[in-house]
Backbone as JSON Lines, residues from 0, in Angstrom:
{"i":0,"aa":"M","n":[-163.34,-81.95,14.56],"ca":[-161.9,-81.78,14.81],"c":[-161.65,-81.85,16.31]}
{"i":1,"aa":"I","n":[-160.58,-82.55,16.7],"ca":[-160.28,-82.71,18.12],"c":[-159.79,-81.37,18.69]}
{"i":2,"aa":"P","n":[-160.46,-80.86,19.73],"ca":[-160.02,-79.6,20.32],"c":[-158.78,-79.81,21.18]}
{"i":3,"aa":"L","n":[-158.02,-78.76,21.37],"ca":[-156.89,-78.79,22.28],"c":[-157.26,-78.01,23.53]}
{"i":4,"aa":"P","n":[-156.85,-78.39,24.72],"ca":[-156.0,-79.54,24.98],"c":[-156.76,-80.86,24.83]}
{"i":5,"aa":"L","n":[-155.99,-81.93,24.73],"ca":[-156.61,-83.24,24.53],"c":[-157.5,-83.63,25.69]}
{"i":6,"aa":"S","n":[-157.24,-83.05,26.87],"ca":[-158.09,-83.36,28.02],"c":[-159.54,-82.93,27.77]}
{"i":7,"aa":"D","n":[-159.73,-81.83,27.0],"ca":[-161.09,-81.4,26.66],"c":[-161.78,-82.43,25.79]}
{"i":8,"aa":"W","n":[-161.03,-82.96,24.81],"ca":[-161.58,-84.01,23.96],"c":[-161.97,-85.23,24.79]}
{"i":9,"aa":"A","n":[-161.1,-85.6,25.72],"ca":[-161.37,-86.78,26.55],"c":[-162.67,-86.62,27.33]}
{"i":10,"aa":"L","n":[-162.87,-85.47,27.93],"ca":[-164.08,-85.24,28.71],"c":[-165.32,-85.28,27.83]}
{"i":11,"aa":"Q","n":[-165.25,-84.67,26.64],"ca":[-166.4,-84.64,25.75],"c":[-166.71,-86.04,25.2]}
{"i":12,"aa":"W","n":[-165.65,-86.79,24.88],"ca":[-165.86,-88.14,24.37],"c":[-166.48,-89.04,25.44]}
{"i":13,"aa":"Q","n":[-165.95,-88.95,26.65],"ca":[-166.48,-89.77,27.73],"c":[-167.93,-89.41,28.04]}
{"i":14,"aa":"G","n":[-168.3,-88.16,27.78],"ca":[-169.68,-87.73,27.99],"c":[-170.58,-87.98,26.79]}
{"i":15,"aa":"G","n":[-170.02,-88.55,25.71],"ca":[-170.81,-88.85,24.52],"c":[-171.12,-87.64,23.66]}
{"i":16,"aa":"E","n":[-170.41,-86.52,23.89],"ca":[-170.68,-85.31,23.12],"c":[-169.97,-85.28,21.77]}
{"i":17,"aa":"V","n":[-168.88,-86.01,21.65],"ca":[-168.14,-86.09,20.39],"c":[-167.86,-87.55,20.1]}
{"i":18,"aa":"H","n":[-167.49,-87.83,18.86],"ca":[-167.3,-89.21,18.42],"c":[-165.94,-89.37,17.76]}
{"i":19,"aa":"A","n":[-165.27,-90.47,18.1],"ca":[-163.94,-90.73,17.57],"c":[-163.96,-90.88,16.06]}
{"i":20,"aa":"R","n":[-164.96,-91.58,15.54],"ca":[-165.0,-91.81,14.09],"c":[-165.17,-90.5,13.34]}
{"i":21,"aa":"E","n":[-166.01,-89.62,13.82],"ca":[-166.23,-88.33,13.17],"c":[-164.94,-87.51,13.13]}
{"i":22,"aa":"A","n":[-164.21,-87.5,14.25],"ca":[-162.95,-86.76,14.3],"c":[-161.92,-87.38,13.36]}
{"i":23,"aa":"L","n":[-161.9,-88.7,13.29],"ca":[-160.94,-89.37,12.42],"c":[-161.24,-89.1,10.95]}
{"i":24,"aa":"V","n":[-162.51,-89.09,10.57],"ca":[-162.87,-88.77,9.19],"c":[-162.33,-87.4,8.81]}
{"i":25,"aa":"H","n":[-162.44,-86.44,9.73],"ca":[-161.91,-85.1,9.48],"c":[-160.39,-85.15,9.27]}
{"i":26,"aa":"R","n":[-159.67,-85.87,10.13],"ca":[-158.22,-85.95,10.01],"c":[-157.8,-86.65,8.72]}
{"i":27,"aa":"L","n":[-158.51,-87.7,8.35],"ca":[-158.17,-88.41,7.12],"c":[-158.41,-87.52,5.9]}
{"i":28,"aa":"G","n":[-159.46,-86.73,5.93],"ca":[-159.72,-85.81,4.83],"c":[-158.63,-84.76,4.69]}
{"i":29,"aa":"L","n":[-158.21,-84.22,5.83],"ca":[-157.14,-83.22,5.81],"c":[-155.83,-83.85,5.32]}
{"i":30,"aa":"T","n":[-155.58,-85.07,5.75],"ca":[-154.37,-85.77,5.32],"c":[-154.38,-85.99,3.81]}
{"i":31,"aa":"A","n":[-155.5,-86.42,3.27],"ca":[-155.61,-86.63,1.83],"c":[-155.35,-85.34,1.06]}
{"i":32,"aa":"Q","n":[-155.77,-84.23,1.62],"ca":[-155.59,-82.94,0.98],"c":[-154.14,-82.47,1.01]}
{"i":33,"aa":"L","n":[-153.46,-82.68,2.15],"ca":[-152.13,-82.1,2.35],"c":[-150.97,-83.04,2.04]}
{"i":34,"aa":"E","n":[-151.22,-84.33,2.13],"ca":[-150.13,-85.3,2.01],"c":[-149.37,-85.25,0.68]}
{"i":35,"aa":"P","n":[-150.02,-84.99,-0.46],"ca":[-149.24,-84.91,-1.7],"c":[-148.13,-83.86,-1.66]}
{"i":36,"aa":"R","n":[-148.32,-82.81,-0.86],"ca":[-147.29,-81.77,-0.74],"c":[-146.35,-82.03,0.42]}
{"i":37,"aa":"V","n":[-146.88,-82.43,1.58],"ca":[-146.06,-82.55,2.8],"c":[-145.29,-83.87,2.84]}
{"i":38,"aa":"R","n":[-145.94,-84.96,2.41],"ca":[-145.33,-86.29,2.39],"c":[-144.79,-86.69,3.78]}
{"i":39,"aa":"A","n":[-145.69,-86.63,4.74],"ca":[-145.33,-86.95,6.13],"c":[-145.45,-88.44,6.44]}
{"i":40,"aa":"W","n":[-146.12,-89.22,5.57],"ca":[-146.48,-90.59,5.89],"c":[-145.81,-91.58,4.95]}
{"i":41,"aa":"T","n":[-145.47,-92.74,5.49],"ca":[-145.09,-93.87,4.64],"c":[-146.32,-94.7,4.31]}
{"i":42,"aa":"V","n":[-147.27,-94.75,5.21],"ca":[-148.53,-95.44,4.97],"c":[-149.6,-94.86,5.89]}
{"i":43,"aa":"V","n":[-150.8,-94.68,5.35],"ca":[-151.98,-94.31,6.15],"c":[-152.98,-95.45,5.99]}
{"i":44,"aa":"D","n":[-153.38,-96.04,7.1],"ca":[-154.32,-97.16,7.07],"c":[-155.68,-96.66,7.57]}
{"i":45,"aa":"G","n":[-156.36,-95.93,6.7],"ca":[-157.62,-95.32,7.09],"c":[-158.7,-96.33,7.44]}
{"i":46,"aa":"A","n":[-158.76,-97.43,6.7],"ca":[-159.81,-98.42,6.95],"c":[-159.69,-99.03,8.34]}
{"i":47,"aa":"A","n":[-158.48,-99.44,8.71],"ca":[-158.29,-100.03,10.04],"c":[-158.51,-98.99,11.14]}
{"i":48,"aa":"A","n":[-158.07,-97.76,10.89],"ca":[-158.25,-96.71,11.89],"c":[-159.73,-96.41,12.11]}
{"i":49,"aa":"L","n":[-160.49,-96.34,11.03],"ca":[-161.93,-96.09,11.15],"c":[-162.63,-97.21,11.89]}
{"i":50,"aa":"K","n":[-162.22,-98.44,11.64],"ca":[-162.8,-99.59,12.33],"c":[-162.52,-99.5,13.84]}
{"i":51,"aa":"S","n":[-161.29,-99.12,14.2],"ca":[-160.94,-98.98,15.62],"c":[-161.72,-97.85,16.27]}
{"i":52,"aa":"A","n":[-161.84,-96.72,15.56],"ca":[-162.56,-95.57,16.12],"c":[-164.04,-95.91,16.32]}
{"i":53,"aa":"Q","n":[-164.63,-96.61,15.36],"ca":[-166.03,-96.97,15.48],"c":[-166.26,-97.92,16.65]}
{"i":54,"aa":"A","n":[-165.32,-98.85,16.83],"ca":[-165.44,-99.78,17.97],"c":[-165.38,-99.02,19.29]}
{"i":55,"aa":"L","n":[-164.53,-98.02,19.37],"ca":[-164.44,-97.22,20.59],"c":[-165.74,-96.46,20.84]}
{"i":56,"aa":"D","n":[-166.31,-95.88,19.78],"ca":[-167.56,-95.14,19.93],"c":[-168.71,-96.03,20.41]}
{"i":57,"aa":"H","n":[-168.67,-97.32,20.03],"ca":[-169.74,-98.24,20.42],"c":[-169.41,-99.04,21.67]}
{"i":58,"aa":"S","n":[-168.28,-98.72,22.29],"ca":[-167.89,-99.43,23.5],"c":[-168.89,-99.18,24.62]}
{"i":59,"aa":"A","n":[-169.18,-100.21,25.37],"ca":[-170.13,-100.07,26.48],"c":[-169.56,-99.21,27.59]}
{"i":60,"aa":"S","n":[-168.23,-99.24,27.75],"ca":[-167.6,-98.45,28.81],"c":[-166.61,-97.46,28.2]}
{"i":61,"aa":"R","n":[-166.71,-96.21,28.63],"ca":[-165.78,-95.2,28.15],"c":[-164.81,-94.79,29.25]}
{"i":62,"aa":"A","n":[-164.79,-95.56,30.31],"ca":[-163.85,-95.3,31.4],"c":[-162.52,-95.96,31.09]}
{"i":63,"aa":"N","n":[-161.48,-95.46,31.69],"ca":[-160.13,-96.03,31.6],"c":[-159.57,-96.06,30.18]}
{"i":64,"aa":"V","n":[-160.03,-95.15,29.33],"ca":[-159.45,-95.0,28.0],"c":[-159.13,-93.52,27.78]}
{"i":65,"aa":"P","n":[-158.1,-93.01,28.44],"ca":[-157.84,-91.57,28.44],"c":[-157.53,-90.97,27.08]}
{"i":66,"aa":"L","n":[-157.09,-91.79,26.11],"ca":[-156.83,-91.24,24.77],"c":[-158.0,-91.45,23.82]}
{"i":67,"aa":"C","n":[-159.01,-92.17,24.24],"ca":[-160.36,-92.22,23.7],"c":[-160.52,-91.8,22.24]}
{"i":68,"aa":"G","n":[-159.87,-92.54,21.34],"ca":[-160.07,-92.29,19.92],"c":[-159.16,-91.26,19.3]}
{"i":69,"aa":"V","n":[-158.2,-90.75,20.04],"ca":[-157.27,-89.76,19.5],"c":[-156.41,-90.41,18.41]}
{"i":70,"aa":"P","n":[-156.41,-89.85,17.18],"ca":[-155.57,-90.4,16.12],"c":[-154.09,-90.09,16.38]}
{"i":71,"aa":"V","n":[-153.23,-91.07,16.16],"ca":[-151.8,-90.86,16.35],"c":[-151.03,-91.38,15.13]}
{"i":72,"aa":"G","n":[-149.91,-90.75,14.88],"ca":[-148.95,-91.24,13.9],"c":[-147.82,-91.93,14.63]}
{"i":73,"aa":"V","n":[-147.23,-92.94,14.0],"ca":[-146.14,-93.7,14.62],"c":[-144.93,-93.67,13.69]}
{"i":74,"aa":"K","n":[-143.83,-93.19,14.2],"ca":[-142.6,-93.1,13.41],"c":[-142.22,-94.47,12.85]}
{"i":75,"aa":"D","n":[-141.72,-94.47,11.63],"ca":[-141.49,-95.71,10.91],"c":[-140.24,-96.49,11.35]}
{"i":76,"aa":"I","n":[-139.82,-96.29,12.58],"ca":[-138.82,-97.2,13.18],"c":[-139.43,-97.95,14.35]}
{"i":77,"aa":"I","n":[-140.74,-97.73,14.59],"ca":[-141.43,-98.31,15.74],"c":[-142.42,-99.35,15.23]}
{"i":78,"aa":"D","n":[-142.29,-100.58,15.7],"ca":[-143.1,-101.69,15.19],"c":[-144.59,-101.49,15.43]}
{"i":79,"aa":"T","n":[-145.38,-101.76,14.39],"ca":[-146.83,-101.76,14.49],"c":[-147.34,-103.02,13.8]}
{"i":80,"aa":"A","n":[-148.12,-103.79,14.5],"ca":[-148.6,-105.07,13.98],"c":[-149.39,-104.87,12.69]}
{"i":81,"aa":"G","n":[-148.99,-105.59,11.64],"ca":[-149.73,-105.57,10.4],"c":[-149.43,-104.42,9.47]}
{"i":82,"aa":"L","n":[-148.68,-103.43,9.94],"ca":[-148.3,-102.29,9.1],"c":[-146.81,-102.36,8.79]}
{"i":83,"aa":"P","n":[-146.4,-101.94,7.6],"ca":[-144.97,-101.93,7.29],"c":[-144.19,-101.05,8.27]}
{"i":84,"aa":"T","n":[-143.05,-101.54,8.7],"ca":[-142.11,-100.73,9.49],"c":[-140.77,-100.89,8.82]}
{"i":85,"aa":"R","n":[-140.42,-99.92,7.97],"ca":[-139.29,-100.09,7.05],"c":[-138.05,-99.3,7.45]}
{"i":86,"aa":"W","n":[-138.11,-98.6,8.58],"ca":[-136.95,-97.86,9.1],"c":[-136.41,-96.81,8.12]}
{"i":87,"aa":"G","n":[-137.21,-96.43,7.14],"ca":[-136.77,-95.43,6.17],"c":[-135.69,-95.91,5.22]}
{"i":88,"aa":"T","n":[-135.55,-97.24,5.05],"ca":[-134.46,-97.76,4.22],"c":[-134.97,-98.88,3.31]}
{"i":89,"aa":"P","n":[-134.46,-98.96,2.1],"ca":[-134.83,-100.08,1.22],"c":[-134.34,-101.42,1.75]}
{"i":90,"aa":"L","n":[-133.4,-101.41,2.71],"ca":[-132.92,-102.65,3.31],"c":[-134.03,-103.39,4.06]}
{"i":91,"aa":"A","n":[-135.08,-102.66,4.46],"ca":[-136.19,-103.27,5.2],"c":[-137.51,-103.1,4.45]}
{"i":92,"aa":"A","n":[-137.44,-103.05,3.13],"ca":[-138.62,-102.74,2.32],"c":[-139.77,-103.71,2.52]}
{"i":93,"aa":"D","n":[-139.48,-104.97,2.84],"ca":[-140.52,-105.98,2.99],"c":[-140.88,-106.27,4.44]}
{"i":94,"aa":"R","n":[-140.39,-105.46,5.35],"ca":[-140.56,-105.76,6.77],"c":[-141.96,-105.38,7.25]}
{"i":95,"aa":"R","n":[-142.67,-106.32,7.85],"ca":[-144.02,-106.1,8.38],"c":[-144.13,-106.84,9.72]}
{"i":96,"aa":"P","n":[-143.95,-106.16,10.83],"ca":[-143.96,-106.82,12.14],"c":[-145.29,-107.49,12.44]}
{"i":97,"aa":"E","n":[-145.23,-108.54,13.26],"ca":[-146.44,-109.26,13.64],"c":[-147.01,-108.75,14.96]}
{"i":98,"aa":"V","n":[-146.2,-108.03,15.74],"ca":[-146.68,-107.51,17.03],"c":[-146.29,-106.04,17.17]}
{"i":99,"aa":"D","n":[-147.06,-105.33,17.97],"ca":[-146.77,-103.94,18.27],"c":[-145.57,-103.81,19.2]}
{"i":100,"aa":"A","n":[-144.79,-102.77,19.02],"ca":[-143.84,-102.38,20.05],"c":[-144.62,-102.06,21.32]}
{"i":101,"aa":"P","n":[-144.05,-102.29,22.5],"ca":[-144.79,-102.02,23.74],"c":[-145.37,-100.61,23.81]}
{"i":102,"aa":"V","n":[-144.65,-99.62,23.29],"ca":[-145.16,-98.25,23.37],"c":[-146.42,-98.09,22.52]}
{"i":103,"aa":"V","n":[-146.5,-98.79,21.39],"ca":[-147.7,-98.75,20.55],"c":[-148.84,-99.52,21.22]}
{"i":104,"aa":"A","n":[-148.52,-100.68,21.77],"ca":[-149.54,-101.46,22.48],"c":[-150.13,-100.66,23.63]}
{"i":105,"aa":"R","n":[-149.29,-99.92,24.31],"ca":[-149.77,-99.11,25.43],"c":[-150.71,-98.0,24.95]}
{"i":106,"aa":"L","n":[-150.36,-97.37,23.82],"ca":[-151.23,-96.34,23.26],"c":[-152.59,-96.91,22.89]}
{"i":107,"aa":"R","n":[-152.58,-98.06,22.24],"ca":[-153.86,-98.68,21.85],"c":[-154.7,-99.03,23.09]}
{"i":108,"aa":"A","n":[-154.04,-99.53,24.12],"ca":[-154.75,-99.89,25.33],"c":[-155.4,-98.68,25.99]}
{"i":109,"aa":"M","n":[-154.81,-97.51,25.76],"ca":[-155.35,-96.27,26.32],"c":[-156.39,-95.63,25.41]}
{"i":110,"aa":"G","n":[-156.71,-96.3,24.29],"ca":[-157.77,-95.82,23.42],"c":[-157.31,-95.04,22.21]}
{"i":111,"aa":"A","n":[-156.01,-94.9,22.0],"ca":[-155.52,-94.19,20.81],"c":[-155.77,-95.02,19.56]}
{"i":112,"aa":"V","n":[-155.93,-94.34,18.43],"ca":[-156.15,-94.99,17.14],"c":[-154.93,-94.71,16.26]}
{"i":113,"aa":"V","n":[-154.23,-95.76,15.88],"ca":[-153.05,-95.6,15.01],"c":[-153.54,-95.33,13.59]}
{"i":114,"aa":"M","n":[-153.21,-94.15,13.07],"ca":[-153.65,-93.76,11.74],"c":[-152.66,-94.22,10.66]}
{"i":115,"aa":"G","n":[-151.4,-94.41,11.04],"ca":[-150.42,-94.86,10.07],"c":[-149.01,-94.62,10.55]}
{"i":116,"aa":"K","n":[-148.05,-94.76,9.62],"ca":[-146.63,-94.64,9.93],"c":[-146.07,-93.37,9.32]}
{"i":117,"aa":"T","n":[-145.28,-92.64,10.1],"ca":[-144.71,-91.38,9.64],"c":[-143.26,-91.55,9.21]}
{"i":118,"aa":"V","n":[-142.85,-90.68,8.31],"ca":[-141.52,-90.75,7.69],"c":[-140.42,-90.5,8.7]}
{"i":119,"aa":"T","n":[-139.35,-91.28,8.57],"ca":[-138.13,-91.07,9.33],"c":[-136.97,-90.87,8.36]}
{"i":120,"aa":"T","n":[-135.92,-90.23,8.81],"ca":[-134.69,-90.28,8.03],"c":[-134.21,-91.73,8.0]}
{"i":121,"aa":"E","n":[-133.39,-92.09,7.04],"ca":[-132.98,-93.48,6.9],"c":[-132.3,-93.98,8.17]}
{"i":122,"aa":"L","n":[-132.86,-95.05,8.72],"ca":[-132.36,-95.66,9.96],"c":[-132.25,-94.64,11.09]}
{"i":123,"aa":"A","n":[-133.1,-93.61,11.04],"ca":[-133.13,-92.55,12.06],"c":[-131.78,-91.85,12.21]}
{"i":124,"aa":"T","n":[-131.05,-91.74,11.09],"ca":[-129.75,-91.06,11.16],"c":[-129.77,-89.81,10.29]}
{"i":125,"aa":"Y","n":[-129.0,-89.78,9.21],"ca":[-128.77,-88.51,8.52],"c":[-129.43,-88.36,7.16]}
{"i":126,"aa":"Q","n":[-129.62,-89.45,6.43],"ca":[-130.18,-89.35,5.08],"c":[-131.66,-88.97,5.15]}
{"i":127,"aa":"P","n":[-132.04,-87.78,4.64],"ca":[-133.42,-87.35,4.81],"c":[-134.41,-88.15,3.99]}
{"i":128,"aa":"G","n":[-135.64,-88.18,4.47],"ca":[-136.74,-88.78,3.74],"c":[-137.41,-87.73,2.86]}
{"i":129,"aa":"P","n":[-138.59,-88.04,2.32],"ca":[-139.25,-87.13,1.38],"c":[-140.05,-86.0,2.01]}
{"i":130,"aa":"T","n":[-140.2,-86.0,3.33],"ca":[-141.06,-85.01,3.98],"c":[-140.56,-83.59,3.74]}
{"i":131,"aa":"T","n":[-141.49,-82.69,3.42],"ca":[-141.17,-81.28,3.26],"c":[-141.67,-80.5,4.48]}
{"i":132,"aa":"H","n":[-141.19,-79.29,4.63],"ca":[-141.66,-78.44,5.73],"c":[-143.15,-78.17,5.53]}
{"i":133,"aa":"P","n":[-143.96,-78.3,6.58],"ca":[-145.41,-78.16,6.4],"c":[-145.88,-76.75,6.08]}
{"i":134,"aa":"H","n":[-145.03,-75.74,6.32],"ca":[-145.46,-74.35,6.11],"c":[-144.63,-73.6,5.09]}
{"i":135,"aa":"W","n":[-143.37,-73.97,4.92],"ca":[-142.49,-73.23,4.02],"c":[-141.81,-74.19,3.04]}
{"i":136,"aa":"A","n":[-142.3,-74.2,1.82],"ca":[-141.74,-75.07,0.8],"c":[-140.27,-74.74,0.6]}
{"i":137,"aa":"G","n":[-139.47,-75.78,0.45],"ca":[-138.05,-75.58,0.25],"c":[-137.24,-75.58,1.52]}
{"i":138,"aa":"H","n":[-137.91,-75.6,2.68],"ca":[-137.22,-75.66,3.96],"c":[-137.32,-77.08,4.54]}
{"i":139,"aa":"T","n":[-136.33,-77.45,5.32],"ca":[-136.34,-78.78,5.92],"c":[-137.29,-78.85,7.11]}
{"i":140,"aa":"P","n":[-137.95,-79.98,7.32],"ca":[-138.75,-80.17,8.53],"c":[-137.9,-80.61,9.71]}
{"i":141,"aa":"G","n":[-136.62,-80.89,9.47],"ca":[-135.76,-81.43,10.52],"c":[-135.89,-82.93,10.6]}
{"i":142,"aa":"G","n":[-134.95,-83.55,11.28],"ca":[-134.96,-85.0,11.4],"c":[-134.42,-85.41,12.77]}
{"i":143,"aa":"S","n":[-134.6,-86.66,13.13],"ca":[-135.03,-87.71,12.23],"c":[-136.54,-87.96,12.24]}
{"i":144,"aa":"S","n":[-137.25,-87.4,13.21],"ca":[-138.71,-87.62,13.3],"c":[-139.46,-86.63,12.41]}
{"i":145,"aa":"S","n":[-139.05,-86.56,11.16],"ca":[-139.55,-85.56,10.22],"c":[-141.06,-85.65,10.02]}
{"i":146,"aa":"G","n":[-141.53,-86.84,9.67],"ca":[-142.95,-87.0,9.37],"c":[-143.84,-86.76,10.57]}
{"i":147,"aa":"S","n":[-143.4,-87.19,11.73],"ca":[-144.21,-87.0,12.95],"c":[-144.42,-85.52,13.23]}
{"i":148,"aa":"A","n":[-143.35,-84.73,13.17],"ca":[-143.46,-83.29,13.43],"c":[-144.32,-82.61,12.38]}
{"i":149,"aa":"A","n":[-144.1,-82.95,11.12],"ca":[-144.85,-82.31,10.04],"c":[-146.33,-82.66,10.1]}
{"i":150,"aa":"A","n":[-146.64,-83.92,10.41],"ca":[-148.04,-84.35,10.48],"c":[-148.79,-83.62,11.59]}
{"i":151,"aa":"V","n":[-148.14,-83.42,12.72],"ca":[-148.77,-82.69,13.81],"c":[-148.89,-81.2,13.45]}
{"i":152,"aa":"A","n":[-147.85,-80.66,12.84],"ca":[-147.83,-79.22,12.54],"c":[-148.94,-78.79,11.6]}
{"i":153,"aa":"C","n":[-149.34,-79.66,10.68],"ca":[-150.41,-79.26,9.76],"c":[-151.75,-79.91,10.1]}
{"i":154,"aa":"G","n":[-151.87,-80.5,11.29],"ca":[-153.15,-80.94,11.79],"c":[-153.62,-82.3,11.33]}
{"i":155,"aa":"M","n":[-152.74,-83.06,10.67],"ca":[-153.16,-84.4,10.25],"c":[-153.47,-85.29,11.45]}
{"i":156,"aa":"V","n":[-152.67,-85.17,12.49],"ca":[-152.91,-85.84,13.77],"c":[-152.55,-84.86,14.88]}
{"i":157,"aa":"P","n":[-153.19,-84.99,16.04],"ca":[-152.83,-84.11,17.15],"c":[-151.57,-84.58,17.88]}
{"i":158,"aa":"V","n":[-151.23,-85.87,17.72],"ca":[-150.11,-86.47,18.45],"c":[-149.42,-87.48,17.54]}
{"i":159,"aa":"A","n":[-148.08,-87.54,17.62],"ca":[-147.34,-88.55,16.87],"c":[-146.12,-88.98,17.67]}
{"i":160,"aa":"L","n":[-145.77,-90.25,17.54],"ca":[-144.57,-90.76,18.2],"c":[-143.33,-90.45,17.37]}
{"i":161,"aa":"G","n":[-142.27,-90.05,18.05],"ca":[-140.96,-89.91,17.45],"c":[-139.96,-90.69,18.27]}
{"i":162,"aa":"S","n":[-138.7,-90.45,18.01],"ca":[-137.64,-91.05,18.82],"c":[-136.45,-90.09,18.79]}
{"i":163,"aa":"Q","n":[-135.6,-90.21,19.79],"ca":[-134.46,-89.29,19.86],"c":[-133.26,-89.92,20.53]}
{"i":164,"aa":"T","n":[-132.13,-89.85,19.84],"ca":[-130.83,-90.16,20.44],"c":[-130.11,-88.86,20.76]}
{"i":165,"aa":"N","n":[-130.1,-87.96,19.79],"ca":[-129.53,-86.62,20.0],"c":[-130.64,-85.58,19.96]}
{"i":166,"aa":"G","n":[-131.01,-85.11,18.76],"ca":[-132.06,-84.09,18.7],"c":[-133.22,-84.47,17.8]}
{"i":167,"aa":"S","n":[-133.49,-85.76,17.66],"ca":[-134.42,-86.22,16.63],"c":[-135.88,-85.98,16.92]}
{"i":168,"aa":"I","n":[-136.22,-85.57,18.13],"ca":[-137.58,-85.11,18.44],"c":[-137.62,-83.59,18.51]}
{"i":169,"aa":"I","n":[-136.73,-83.03,19.32],"ca":[-136.8,-81.59,19.59],"c":[-136.42,-80.74,18.38]}
{"i":170,"aa":"R","n":[-135.55,-81.25,17.52],"ca":[-135.18,-80.47,16.33],"c":[-136.34,-80.34,15.35]}
{"i":171,"aa":"P","n":[-136.95,-81.45,14.87],"ca":[-138.08,-81.26,13.95],"c":[-139.27,-80.58,14.59]}
{"i":172,"aa":"A","n":[-139.48,-80.8,15.87],"ca":[-140.57,-80.09,16.55],"c":[-140.33,-78.58,16.5]}
{"i":173,"aa":"S","n":[-139.1,-78.18,16.78],"ca":[-138.76,-76.76,16.73],"c":[-138.88,-76.2,15.32]}
{"i":174,"aa":"F","n":[-138.36,-76.94,14.34],"ca":[-138.42,-76.47,12.96],"c":[-139.86,-76.3,12.48]}
{"i":175,"aa":"C","n":[-140.74,-77.21,12.91],"ca":[-142.12,-77.21,12.43],"c":[-143.08,-76.42,13.31]}
{"i":176,"aa":"G","n":[-142.59,-75.94,14.45],"ca":[-143.42,-75.09,15.31],"c":[-144.41,-75.85,16.17]}
{"i":177,"aa":"V","n":[-144.03,-77.06,16.63],"ca":[-144.9,-77.83,17.52],"c":[-144.12,-78.2,18.78]}
{"i":178,"aa":"V","n":[-144.82,-78.77,19.74],"ca":[-144.18,-79.19,20.99],"c":[-143.61,-80.58,20.81]}
{"i":179,"aa":"G","n":[-142.32,-80.75,21.14],"ca":[-141.69,-82.06,21.15],"c":[-141.26,-82.4,22.56]}
{"i":180,"aa":"F","n":[-141.6,-83.6,23.0],"ca":[-141.28,-84.0,24.38],"c":[-140.53,-85.32,24.35]}
{"i":181,"aa":"K","n":[-139.36,-85.33,24.98],"ca":[-138.58,-86.55,25.08],"c":[-138.57,-87.02,26.53]}
{"i":182,"aa":"P","n":[-139.24,-88.12,26.81],"ca":[-139.22,-88.65,28.18],"c":[-137.87,-89.25,28.51]}
{"i":183,"aa":"H","n":[-137.64,-89.5,29.78],"ca":[-136.41,-90.16,30.19],"c":[-136.32,-91.54,29.54]}
{"i":184,"aa":"R","n":[-135.12,-91.95,29.2],"ca":[-134.91,-93.2,28.48],"c":[-135.5,-94.41,29.22]}
{"i":185,"aa":"S","n":[-135.54,-94.35,30.53],"ca":[-136.06,-95.48,31.3],"c":[-137.57,-95.43,31.5]}
{"i":186,"aa":"A","n":[-138.24,-94.43,30.93],"ca":[-139.67,-94.25,31.18],"c":[-140.53,-95.28,30.47]}
{"i":187,"aa":"H","n":[-140.01,-95.89,29.41],"ca":[-140.79,-96.88,28.68],"c":[-139.84,-97.84,27.98]}
{"i":188,"aa":"S","n":[-140.37,-98.96,27.56],"ca":[-139.56,-99.97,26.87],"c":[-139.18,-99.51,25.47]}
{"i":189,"aa":"L","n":[-137.96,-99.81,25.08],"ca":[-137.51,-99.53,23.71],"c":[-137.58,-100.77,22.82]}
{"i":190,"aa":"A","n":[-138.19,-101.82,23.31],"ca":[-138.38,-103.02,22.48],"c":[-139.21,-102.66,21.26]}
{"i":191,"aa":"G","n":[-138.84,-103.22,20.13],"ca":[-139.58,-102.97,18.9],"c":[-139.29,-101.64,18.26]}
{"i":192,"aa":"V","n":[-138.25,-100.95,18.72],"ca":[-137.87,-99.66,18.14],"c":[-136.55,-99.84,17.41]}
{"i":193,"aa":"L","n":[-136.6,-99.83,16.07],"ca":[-135.43,-100.05,15.22],"c":[-134.64,-101.26,15.72]}
{"i":194,"aa":"S","n":[-135.38,-102.36,15.86],"ca":[-134.79,-103.55,16.47],"c":[-134.65,-104.68,15.46]}
{"i":195,"aa":"K","n":[-133.89,-105.68,15.83],"ca":[-133.75,-106.91,15.05],"c":[-133.21,-106.62,13.65]}
{"i":196,"aa":"M","n":[-132.14,-105.87,13.58],"ca":[-131.56,-105.5,12.29],"c":[-131.18,-106.72,11.47]}
{"i":197,"aa":"K","n":[-130.92,-107.88,12.11],"ca":[-130.45,-109.05,11.38],"c":[-131.58,-109.99,10.96]}
{"i":198,"aa":"E","n":[-132.84,-109.61,11.32],"ca":[-133.92,-110.51,10.97],"c":[-134.16,-110.51,9.46]}
{"i":199,"aa":"K","n":[-134.67,-111.6,8.95],"ca":[-134.92,-111.72,7.52],"c":[-136.2,-111.0,7.12]}
């Protein structure tokens, strides 16, 4: 299991004391156990994630990869190459982007392993998705980054991407008892985030 803070994991991984694949197997097992109740994910791609983690563990150089195998969840309004990005709506049920959003590409370049896509409210607005509160059945996890907050709160992943126009990161983070951080809007590209609504 990845220890907190993540900087401890980074130091141990760079020193060869821990392995990304081993940590990912633990997270996937926990996800399989909890997901039927929490429903934080739209898709978990364990096979691809394990392949990425194993490649990192066998990399000749462990420098310049500060996220070094850390599993992450990606909110289902953020494009990920080869994985469905459906924006929480049946209107985009067949949507499968061919390229990563820049924020996802940047995470991968830093050594993060994308474990899958987390539930969003429909079009990141008001209609809730299926995610339940990770600790109290019958309570809302908050939205719109519902799945991301819930997945982190019950340990499926240590980190997950969300998005926020009003309170869509800080609200579910608060409801689920985890830290939510919203960077300044100009801190990163928003390309590939709930984009191209008119595409076929």
